[in-house]
N, C-alpha and C positions, 0 to 999 in steps of 0.2 A: 573837676571832671567835665570833659567836653560833652555837648549834647549828643545823644544817640538817636535823635530823630532828624528828619529833613522834610522839606515841602513834598507834598504828594506828587508822584510822577503823573504827567497829564493823562496817560491812558489808563491809570489806575485810580482816577478820581471817582467820586460818587456824589449824590445829591446830599450835601452836608446838612441842609435845612431839614430834609426829611429824616435823616438819621438822628440828628439832634432832637427833633420833636419826638421821635419814637423813644429815645433813651429817657428823656425827661418825663414822658407820660407813663412809660412802662416801669421805669426804675427810679421813682422819685426820691427814694432814700439814698441813692447813689449820685444822681445827677440833678443839678439845677442849672437852667439856661442863663445866658447863652453857652453853647459848647463849641469849642474850636478843635480842629483836627490837624494832625500831621502824620508822618509815616516813619516806621522803622525800615530803613532802606536796605538792610544787609541780607535778608533772606532771599532764597532762590526759588521758592515755590509759593506757599501760602502767603497771602498779603496781610500784613500786620500794621495796625494804625494806633496812634495814641489819641485819646479823647480827654480833653481837659475842660472841666465845667467852671461855672462862675466863681466857685470857691477854691479854684485851683486844685481840685481833686483829680487825680490822674487814673485812668483805666486803659486797658488794652482791648482793641477789637480785632478779631481774627476771622478771616474769610478765605475761601478757596480762590485760586488764581483765575485769571481771565480765560475764556474759551472752554472747550470741552475738557473734562478731566477723566483720568482712568478710574474705572469702577474700583472702589475700595480704597482709593487714595484721597487725600484732602478732605477727610470726613470730619466736618466741623461738629456734627452732632455727637460723634464718638468722642472727639477730643473734649467737648464740654462735659459729657457724661463722666469721663475719667477724672477731669480736673475738678469737678464739683464734688467728688468723693475722696479721691486719693490724698488730698492735702491733709486729711485728718491723721493719717499714719505715715505719710512721707512728706516731710515739711518742705522739701525742695520743689514740690509740685505746686505752682501758683493756683489759687482758688478761682474757679469759674463761677460767675454769679447768674448768668442768664444766657439762654440760647434762643435765637430768633430764626425760625424756619421760613419766614416769609421773604422770598427772594426779591420782592418789590421794594423792600426797605433799603437794601444796600447793594442790590444787584445779584447777590447770592446769599444763602444762609450764613449767619455769623454768630459769634458768641462774645460775651463781655467777661474779661477776667481781670484779676488784680494786677497792678503794676509792680514789678520788682526793679530795683536799680542796682547797677553794677556794670561790669564790662563783659561784652561778648567777644571772645578771642577768635579772630579769623586769620588774616594774613600776617598780622604783627602782634607782638605783645603790647599791651597798653603801656604808656610811658611810666605809669606808676609801678609797673612790675618788670619792665624790660631789663633792668640791671639788678634785680633782686632774685638771686638763685634760690633762696629759701622759699620765696613765694611761688616761683615756678614749680618747685618740687611739691609744694602744697597743692597746687592745681592738679598735678598728675595723681597724687595720692587721693585727693578728694574725688576725682573723677572715677577712679576705680572703686573706691569705698562706697560711693553713692550707688553705683550699680549693684554692688553686693547687698546694700541696704534695701534697694527696691525689690530685689529678688527674694528678700526675706519677709516681705509683706504678704500676709495671707489674703488672697483675693476676696474671700468670704467676709473678712473683717471690715472691708471697705465697700461692700455691696457690689463687687465686680466679679463674682463667681461665674457669671454667665457672659463675661465680656467676649469670650471666644471659644473655639473648639480645639483644645490642645491635642487630642488624638489625631495623628496624621498632619499636624500643623506644618512641619518642615516640608513634607511632600506637597502639600497644597501651596506653600510658598514657592517652591520650585516651578510647579506648573503654572501658577498665577503670574509670576514674573516672566516666564517664557511667553505667555500670551501677551503680556504688556509689551514685551520686546517686539513681537510681531506687529503689534498695532502702532508702535512708535517709531520703528526703525526707518531711517531715512536712506539706508543702503544696506546690502548684505554684509554680515560680519561672521566669517566662518567659525571663529573661536566661540562666539555666543551660541551658535548652533551645537557645537561640540559640548559645551557646558550643559545645555539643556538636556542632552542625552546622558552625560556622565553623572551629574549630581543625583538624580533619582536612584542610581545604583549604589551610592556610597553613604546613604543616610545612616548616622549612628543612632543607637537607642537613646531616647531621652531619659534623663535622670529624675526630673520632676517638672511639674507645671507651675509657672509663675506669671506675674504681670510683666509683660514685655513692653518696653518703650518702643522698640522696633525701628529706631533710627538713632541709636545712642552714640553721640560723638561730642567732641569738645565744643564746637560752635552751635550746638543745641543746648548749651548751658550758659549760665551767667555766673561770673566770679566777682569776689570782693578784692580789694587792694592787697589783702594779706594772702590771697590765693585760695581761700575757701570758697566753696560753691554757694551761690545765692539762690539759684533756681535751675530747674531742668525744663526746657520748653519742647514744643512740637510733638504733641501726643496724638496726632490724628491717625496714626497707624497702630496705636497701642492695642494689645490683645493678650490672650493667654497662650503660653507655649513654652518651648524649650529655652531655658535661660541662656544656653550657650549661643543662641542666635544673637542676643544683645552683645555678648562678649566678643563674638566674631566680628560684629559690626564695629565695635569700639577699636578692635585691633586693626581692622582694614583701614581705618582712618588714622591710625597711630603712626604717622610718617617717620621712617628712619632713612638715613642716607643710603643704606645698602638695599632698600626695597625697590623692586622694579616700578612700583607705583609712586615713588618719591616725586617724579616729575609732575604727577597730578596733585598729590596731597601736600608734599613738602614745599613745592613752589607756590602753591595757592593758599596755604594755611600755615599756621605755626607748626613747626616740626617738633611735636611734643616728645617724639622718640629720642631727642637729644637730652631730655630731662630724665626720662625713665625708659629703659629699653623694653622690648616686647616680652622678653623672658621674665622680667620682674613683674610686668603687668599680669601675665598669665598666673604666676605664682601668687601674687597678692590677691587677685580675684578668686582663685581657687580656695585660698585660706578664708577669705571673707564670706564667700558663698557656700563653702563646704562642698565643693563639686570636683569631680575628676575632669581635667581639661586636656587629657591626652589626645582627644580627637578634634581639638580646636582648629586644626588646619582646614578641615571640611567647612566649618562654620565661617571662617574668614573667606574662603573661596566663595561660599554662598553669598556673603555680604558684598564681595566685589561684583558678582553677577547682578545683584540687586542694584548696586550703585551705578553700574553701567546702564541699566535700564532707566533709572531715574534721570541721569544726565542726558540720555538720549531723548527722554520725554521733554525735558527742559529745552534742549536744543531744537527739537521739532517745533515747539511753540515759537521760538525765535525765528526759525526758518520760515514759518508760516506767517510771520509778521504780527503775532499776537502780543509781543512785548518788544520794546525798543532798547531794552537793557543790553548794552554792548558786551557785558561780561560773558554773555552766553554764546557769542560767536565762536569762542575758542573751544566750546564743548564738542565740536564735530569729531575730533580725533580721539576722544577719551574712551569710548566704549571698547574699541579694539585693544587698547593698551591694558585696560582693566581686565578684560576677558582673558587675555593671554597670561596675565599675572595669576588669575584664578586657576587656570589650567596647570600652571607650574606648582601651585599649592597642592592640587589633587594628585599630581604625579609624584 
């Protein structure tokens, strides 16, 4: 298996001696010096690094991106809290060991979590899976089944009953993402303004309250060579709320050639819709979670609205020169495309 790390990008470096000293003094059971660092380069928002100590023990450090971040996003304290507890009942959640709130150590607060190994699927299937249709099918099934399993965890059983406020959750999501759009927009997009008006009028009744990942998609997971899931990552927006929010997000990213968003997701990520179509995803999730998914179109539209805001936030950082990652130059045209697709779902 090829290495999944790379040298740290120049603008995303930190004082390695300071961080190493902090880790060894604060977590002596986990780290012994010297400690060396590199970076997981694939993410588009939070910065994720690997720390390897003198005994070749590997851990992962997670911190928020450079520059100002939107309120409620990139919340490392929240992610640590979830991962320090959820692993007991949901094995796909990597365990978090420690949260550092002192921004002077690494530039921003960060946490230390366990290292999982496997493949993160983005633009291409890994070579070990590319010609194995059975393994690809296993990936699709495992992704849907894991979401059903997460939504079956009782928040109180893992000490997360107060993680969020489920009453009015969807309405707050709509208004919150609309405000984030106004703050991040680099130009007017009429379809986004229309969505901000239509979505509050169409909110379905929630069937129950669950732990939400709140950004559930294939490339926020790690898989093994047989297609089974190894881990689910990126819990910084986790909360309590309507489970169909997660299902809608999963479907929004579930690229099929006949989707108007295929140019976004199918061209820039594995088109998992070629392995299992969305109708089967809906049915499988409904069975696993024991939920009615007849209103799922609303939740997929809400997810596209959110994704449009997120990609605009990332593009705004690129346009402001806060990152030199050239992948983000192409994000300029994505928000209008996603917003129009969401409007079609509502109509």
